[in-house]
C-alpha positions in Angstrom: 42.1 100.1 201.5 45.8 99.3 201.4 45.0 95.8 200.1 43.5 97.3 196.9 46.6 99.3 196.0 48.9 97.8 193.3 52.6 98.2 193.8 54.0 100.5 191.1 57.3 98.5 191.1 55.5 95.2 190.5 53.5 96.7 187.7 56.6 98.0 186.0 58.3 94.6 186.3 55.4 92.9 184.6 55.3 95.5 181.8 59.1 95.1 181.4 58.8 91.3 181.2 56.0 91.6 178.7 58.0 94.0 176.6 61.0 91.7 176.6 58.9 88.7 175.7 57.2 90.6 172.9 60.7 91.8 171.6 61.9 88.2 171.5 58.6 87.0 169.9 58.9 89.7 167.2 62.4 88.6 166.3 61.9 84.9 167.0 62.8 83.8 163.5 66.1 85.6 163.4 67.0 84.4 166.9 65.9 80.9 166.0 68.2 80.8 162.9 71.2 82.0 164.9 70.4 79.5 167.7 70.1 76.7 165.1 73.6 77.6 163.7 75.1 77.5 167.2 73.5 74.1 167.9 74.8 72.7 164.6 78.3 74.0 165.4 78.3 72.5 168.9 77.0 69.1 167.5 79.6 68.9 164.8 82.3 70.1 167.2 81.5 67.1 169.4 81.1 64.6 166.5 84.4 65.7 164.9 86.1 65.6 168.3 87.1 69.2 168.3 88.4 69.4 164.7 85.7 71.7 163.4 86.7 74.7 165.4 90.4 74.4 165.2 91.8 77.8 163.8 92.9 76.4 160.4 89.6 74.4 160.1 87.6 77.6 160.7 89.6 79.6 158.1 89.2 76.7 155.7 85.4 76.9 156.3 85.5 80.5 155.2 87.7 79.9 152.2 85.7 77.0 151.0 82.2 78.6 151.4 83.0 82.1 150.3 81.3 81.5 147.0 78.0 80.6 148.8 78.1 83.8 150.8 78.9 86.0 147.8 76.2 84.5 145.6 73.7 84.5 148.5 74.2 88.3 148.9 72.9 88.9 145.4 70.3 86.0 145.5 68.6 87.3 148.7 67.9 90.7 146.9 66.6 88.9 143.8 64.3 86.6 145.9 63.1 89.6 148.0 61.9 91.1 144.7 60.0 87.8 143.9 62.5 86.6 141.3 65.0 83.7 141.3 68.4 83.2 139.5 69.2 79.7 138.3 72.2 80.8 136.2 74.8 81.7 138.8 76.5 78.3 138.9 76.9 78.4 135.1 78.1 82.0 135.2 80.8 81.0 137.7 82.1 78.4 135.2 81.7 80.7 132.2 83.4 83.8 133.7 86.0 81.7 135.4 86.9 80.1 132.1 87.2 83.6 130.5 89.5 84.8 133.3 91.7 81.7 133.0 92.0 81.9 129.2 92.9 85.6 129.4 95.7 84.9 131.9 97.1 81.6 130.5 96.4 81.8 126.7 96.5 85.6 126.1 99.2 86.4 128.7 97.1 89.1 130.3 98.1 90.5 133.7 96.1 88.8 136.4 94.7 92.1 137.8 93.6 93.2 134.4 92.0 89.8 133.8 90.0 90.2 137.0 88.8 93.6 135.8 87.7 92.2 132.5 86.0 89.3 134.2 84.0 91.7 136.4 83.0 93.7 133.3 81.8 90.4 131.7 79.7 89.8 134.8 78.1 93.2 134.5 77.4 92.6 130.8 75.8 89.3 131.5 73.7 91.0 134.3 72.5 93.6 131.8 71.7 90.8 129.3 69.5 88.9 131.8 68.1 92.1 133.3 67.0 93.2 129.8 64.9 90.0 129.2 63.4 90.2 132.7 62.7 93.9 133.1 62.2 95.2 129.5 60.8 92.1 127.7 58.9 90.8 130.7 60.1 87.2 130.7 59.9 85.8 134.2 63.3 85.6 136.0 62.9 81.8 136.5 62.7 81.3 132.7 65.3 83.8 131.8 67.9 82.4 134.2 67.0 78.8 133.4 67.9 79.7 129.8 71.0 81.4 131.0 71.9 78.3 133.1 71.9 76.2 129.9 73.4 78.7 127.7 76.4 79.8 129.8 77.1 76.2 130.8 77.3 75.3 127.1 79.5 78.3 126.4 81.8 77.3 129.3 82.1 73.9 127.8 83.0 75.3 124.4 85.6 77.9 125.6 87.3 76.0 128.4 87.4 72.4 127.1 88.7 70.0 129.7 90.6 72.4 131.9 92.8 75.5 132.0 95.4 75.4 134.9 96.3 78.6 136.6 100.1 79.3 137.0 100.0 82.8 138.5 101.0 82.5 142.2 99.6 86.0 142.9 96.2 85.1 141.5 96.1 81.8 143.4 97.1 83.6 146.5 93.6 85.4 146.6 92.1 82.2 148.1 95.1 80.9 150.0 97.0 83.9 151.4 96.5 86.2 154.4 96.8 89.9 154.9 100.4 91.0 155.8 101.2 90.8 159.5 101.9 94.6 159.6 101.5 94.6 163.4 103.6 91.5 164.0 102.6 88.7 166.3 101.5 89.4 169.9 102.6 86.2 171.4 101.1 83.4 169.4 98.4 85.7 167.9 98.4 88.0 164.8 98.2 91.6 166.0 96.2 92.9 163.1 93.5 90.3 163.7 93.2 91.3 167.3 93.0 95.0 166.4 90.3 94.3 163.8 88.4 92.2 166.2 88.3 94.9 168.8 87.2 97.5 166.2 84.4 95.1 165.1 83.2 94.8 168.8 83.2 98.6 169.3 81.5 99.2 166.0 78.7 96.7 166.7 78.0 98.1 170.2 78.0 101.6 168.8 75.6 100.6 166.0 73.2 99.1 168.5 73.2 102.1 170.7 72.8 104.4 167.7 69.9 102.3 166.5 68.2 102.9 169.8 68.7 106.6 169.6 67.3 106.8 166.0 64.3 104.8 167.1 63.6 107.1 170.0 64.2 110.2 167.8 61.4 109.3 165.4 59.0 108.7 168.3 59.0 104.9 168.3 59.6 102.6 171.3 63.0 100.8 171.1 63.5 97.3 172.3 64.2 96.9 176.1 67.6 98.1 177.1 68.3 94.6 178.7 67.8 93.1 175.2 70.3 95.5 173.7 72.8 94.6 176.4 72.3 90.9 176.0 72.8 91.1 172.3 75.9 93.2 172.6 77.4 90.8 175.1 76.6 87.7 173.1 77.7 89.1 169.8 80.9 90.6 171.3 81.7 87.2 172.7 81.2 85.5 169.3 83.4 88.2 167.6 86.0 87.7 170.3 86.0 83.9 169.8 86.2 84.2 166.0 89.0 86.8 166.4 90.9 84.2 168.6 90.5 81.5 165.9 91.6 83.8 163.1 94.5 85.3 165.0 95.7 81.8 165.8 95.4 80.5 162.2 98.1 80.1 159.5 101.4 78.4 159.3 105.1 79.3 159.9 105.1 81.7 157.0 101.9 83.6 157.3 98.6 83.8 159.3 95.8 85.9 160.6 93.1 87.4 158.4 92.6 85.5 155.1 92.2 87.6 152.0 89.0 85.8 151.2 87.4 86.9 154.5 88.2 90.5 153.6 86.5 90.2 150.2 83.4 88.6 151.8 83.3 91.1 154.7 83.5 94.1 152.4 80.7 92.7 150.1 78.5 92.0 153.1 78.9 95.4 154.5 78.4 97.3 151.2 75.4 95.3 150.1 73.8 95.4 153.5 74.1 99.2 153.4 72.6 99.2 149.9 69.7 97.1 150.9 68.9 98.8 154.2 70.0 102.4 153.9 69.4 103.4 150.3 66.4 104.3 148.2 67.1 101.4 145.9 67.0 99.0 148.9 63.6 100.3 150.0 62.3 100.0 146.5 63.5 96.3 146.4 61.4 95.6 149.6 58.5 97.6 148.2 58.5 95.7 144.9 58.7 92.3 146.7 56.0 93.2 149.2 53.4 94.4 146.7 54.5 95.0 143.1 51.2 96.6 142.1 51.2 99.0 145.0 54.9 99.8 144.2 53.9 100.7 140.7 51.0 102.9 141.8 53.3 104.7 144.3 55.6 105.7 141.4 58.4 103.2 141.8 60.1 102.2 138.5 59.8 98.4 139.0 61.5 97.7 135.6 64.5 99.7 136.7 64.7 97.9 140.0 64.5 94.5 138.3 67.2 95.4 135.8 69.6 96.7 138.5 69.1 93.6 140.6 70.2 91.3 137.8 73.2 93.6 137.1 74.2 93.2 140.7 73.7 89.4 140.5 76.0 89.3 137.4 78.7 91.3 139.2 78.6 89.1 142.3 78.7 86.0 140.1 81.9 87.3 138.5 83.4 87.9 142.0 82.4 84.3 143.0 84.0 83.0 139.8 87.3 84.8 140.5 87.4 83.5 144.1 86.5 79.9 143.0 89.1 80.0 140.2 91.8 81.1 142.6 90.9 78.4 145.1 90.7 75.5 142.5 93.7 76.9 140.5 92.1 75.5 137.4 89.1 76.4 135.2 86.8 73.6 134.1 83.4 73.5 132.5 82.0 71.6 135.5 82.9 74.3 138.0 79.9 75.8 139.8 77.6 72.8 139.5 74.7 73.3 142.0 76.1 76.6 143.2 72.7 78.2 142.5 71.1 75.6 144.8 73.5 76.4 147.6 72.9 80.1 147.3 69.1 79.7 147.2 69.1 77.3 150.1 71.3 79.7 152.2 68.7 82.5 151.6 65.7 80.4 152.6 67.5 78.9 155.6 68.5 82.5 156.6 64.8 83.6 156.8 64.1 84.9 153.3 60.4 84.5 152.5 59.5 82.2 149.7 56.9 84.7 148.5 59.4 87.6 148.5 59.3 90.9 150.4 61.2 89.6 153.4 64.8 88.8 153.9 68.2 90.2 155.1 71.8 89.8 154.0 73.0 88.9 157.5 70.3 86.2 157.6 71.5 84.8 154.2 75.1 84.8 155.6 74.0 82.8 158.6 72.2 80.4 156.2 75.3 80.1 154.2 77.3 79.2 157.4 74.7 76.6 158.3 75.2 75.0 154.9 79.0 75.4 155.2 79.2 73.9 158.7 77.1 70.9 157.6 79.3 70.4 154.6 82.5 70.7 156.5 81.4 68.7 159.5 80.2 65.8 157.5 83.3 66.0 155.3 85.6 65.7 158.3 83.5 62.7 159.5 84.0 61.1 156.1 80.3 60.9 155.2 79.5 60.1 151.6 78.6 63.0 149.3 75.2 61.6 148.5 74.3 61.6 152.2 75.5 65.2 152.6 73.2 66.3 149.8 70.3 64.4 151.4 70.8 66.1 154.7 71.2 69.6 153.1 67.9 68.9 151.2 66.1 68.0 154.4 67.5 71.2 156.2 66.2 73.3 153.3 62.8 71.6 153.4 62.5 72.2 157.1 63.5 75.9 156.8 60.8 76.6 154.2 58.3 74.6 156.2 58.9 76.7 159.3 58.5 79.9 157.2 55.2 78.7 155.7 53.8 77.5 159.1 54.8 80.7 160.9 52.9 82.7 158.2 49.8 80.5 158.7 49.8 81.1 162.4 50.1 84.9 161.9 47.2 84.9 159.5 
């Protein structure tokens, strides 16, 4: 009789293992993207003989690829809603040209020039949103026209180039936050404090997420998974904090201003997409537009607002790029739209829309950035870099399509 009794402990262990496996399987794509980024970083760290993850190299990676992250934030929302925006690269050139002309030819204060540039971005977003949402022209066609039109306007207003002389404006891309806490040994104190706050905030958010899930009657992921994620992410944040706190030169160092801009945008837009009614509407429209209309969602309003946000973020990217290059040219922003779109798809955004996250797009942008920087350090030809980036994009989309076929 005793031989037929099943041990309650063993049964619980099996159920626990099954739950952990199912939790990993349900998030396999997200974990896979992060794992791929880690592998790529390790490979290039070895190939560059440790240069890639030197503190100043890491900060340079952020500063050089900030535009991709900023544009990808808006692009992922546009793609979720089943649209695409091909005009962002041209907008970077056009708005950057306006900002440069206001400062250098009109003598406008650099802060006021930034405000005007952001307003121009919003106006352009309204313009393109009108054609998509009100007139009903597909976003692909509208933004393709915008890509040609704004590139032409940039060529007309900028000419060959407009150099930037304002040190304060150029400092947006080059400078760091003030070392208000001084240096703790060789490390910037403010960077360490911010790093600790980020770790605490992440752990708290994961625990709060579990409580919310249980409160609504759903089964949260296994506690061991939460612990593993908290430990791994905390380790990553700690390492990034070390790199940032060690960066800089004899005059300044620590947290670059560009990282602050990108970080604020990521947090704000992730909140908008995941915690607001508008964000839920974006996913609903992308998942099934007809069902969204029948449920009472104003899809035209959603489409219009999406392109307004995209115009605003294009203006932010234009300001950051102008500060970094210290000169406006009509050729600025070439292929930026492709980098942003690639970052979204590599980061797990579905080709057909309805699926995607801002953190995923950020990871995708870092994949593109690490490939760019790693190959650049190795002295690889630009044509080869483009070829490799194209292959990575093709592979990412292929994985998305194949995974959907398996599920169906």
